[in-house]
C-alpha positions, 0 to 999 in steps of 0.5 A: 020130499017124495024124491029124497030117496032117489036124490040121496041114492044117486048122491051116495052112489057117486060118493062111494066111488070117491070114497074108494079113490085117492084120499078116501077111506083107508080100505087097504087097512082091511088086509090086516085081520086085526084092523078095526075102523076108528069108528068101531074102536071108539064104540068098543067101551060101550058095545059089549060082547058081540060074539054070536050075535045076529046084528044088522048095520043100517046105512052101512055104506062101504061096510068098513064098520060092518066088517069091524063088527064082524071081526068082533064076533057078530054075524052081520047083515048090512043094509044101504040104499046105495047100490054102488056102495054095496058093490064096493062093500061086497068086494071089501068083505070078500077081500077081508074074508068076512061073511056078510049079507048085504041088502039094498034097501032104504031104512024104512023098508028094511023089515020087509026086504029082510022078510021079517028077520029079527036081530040081537043088535041094530047098529047105526053108525056116525052120520046116518040119522040126518038122511032120514025125514021121520025119526019116529018112523025110524025108531018104529023100524028099529023096534020091528028089527029087534028080537026081544032082549035085543039092543039098539046101538047108535053113535051119531052126530049131535044135533047141536053140531048139525045146527052150527056153521063157522062164522066170524064175530063182528061185534063186541058182546058186553058179556065179554067184559066179565067172561073174557074167553067169549069170542070177540070181534074177528074171531071164528066161532060156531054159530047156531044157524041151521034148524035144530028140531026136525022139519018136514022139508029138510035142507037141500044141499049141493056139495061138489066134494065129499068129506073123504076122497078127492075130486068132484062128486058126480051127483052133488045134490042131497037132502038132510034132516036134523032131529033134536036129541029129545026127539030121538030119545022120545022116538026110541021110548015111543017104539017100546024100547028101554033106554040104557045109555045116553052119552054126549061126546065133544068129538066127531070122526071128521073135520066137521067145522074146518078151521075150528077143529083139531084132530087127536091121535084116534082120528077124532076132531073137536073144537080147538078152542074150548071144546067143552062148549060143543056136543059133537056126537052122542051114543045111545043104547036101548033095549027091546024088553 
């Protein structure tokens, strides 16, 4: 596990160029001063007033969400382990006229790299926690970054969605005789096949293409970890934070299960068939007393 940082940094360096290319992030929209990323727009009802807050965005990647939070009035710092992502993020912030301090560091090193600075808001966006091997260490890091009264805001992939893959049903299940909507033979459906709880080794993947952009990813290998919802919540509580909100959603902002999901007008994807059966993402808000 000790090489995961170098492995994932190389993977995200390669993804950064792909995400900036054709078919990637729609960064041209940043030229509109009223534009906010679809991720931050989804978060708006739960974010609260950000004007005048000192905020840090962990695992900020290209910084499109970071710029959006800045446009909502926060004084933003972005942290990411990928130097190539941060190079693009700085260029995009300059183009958008946003004053953002971008710092290269992995999440666990952030408090030291930031010289002990503390913040009113720690923001972690979608698709972030799966890159961290130890959720308790993450929560302790967040606690070190928050000043008294400061908030943690997380919207991320639901660990159930991180546990499923799309498979085709082979056999008839007897329960379908009473509940005819249960998937029958030949139907594609989400199936629980991947670990739900945090495991030390994690999962190693080699993906030649990314979730956004065109063309091959030059460094395709990465390592990920799932964390059960209970593990995330208990880690936050164990770090001394007070839970204020935990909400589960049936959608996620990309096609996580190709062939099984449909996209709505806001860019959110949910199961086409019975979306109520799959929690796809969650929002957690906690506060340091």
